[in-house]
Steps between C-alpha positions, in 0.01 A plus 500: 500500500180529698421876528265635755191684377337763719130539561323837472499537876870430521572749220302776671670421833846521342414807291404694817856467634711813438806282413323326212495698174293250297339167556360259239368149510846345471749763621564777752711805423656688785594866509864600440520672835387182678758294309782738595395527865456123522845435360648751740332331795603157371866581424590759756267449793500121478123449506361188333293534182193361674530756779529783244190391302298447821607843622383647172154354558519245215302180570734208454214251477396676180834544325658185643735434787805461270431802287682758725832303488472444125424866436786620723739279308371627165523864607849446646637341185336767284663786693835359620678484160427868445644597839816289453573635151463860611696478824784255437776544235569190286865452598424437871541157648189288567562501872491880503170493311354260756602724788340803338174308462479415869209712609265313715521391857397154391809468280725616785345254741550218249863594450567524869347157547720358228810654656421358841433156346834505312688611811349211699588264218861628500525447879370147461745421217790647702410271794480205267845577355647543845361161602664328198839647579514342847 
């Protein structure tokens, strides 16, 4: 894996940001408060990872354009299992677990789009069946 190394100028630029707790030649550590607020904006408000990092004043040309998405996925997977274990009893059905996890507007938009697609598909298939009967 080809890892990015930061120059001294890039390290000082990143270290000045209030959302960065530590920065080395090969890695950047972000503050816990930034991680939590970023996840809240990502999951609940529906902002993209790139928008969140740009809004926080982090230069994407330094950390990489794909880094925000990768970090959001890492932070989400690190925190989601804890939330699910605490909030959902084990005997519940998987569909109930999925409905409890629906938090973001993005998820709701995706589900609404799937429903409208399936409804259109059902109408099409019903017309097809009606044509075969005649």
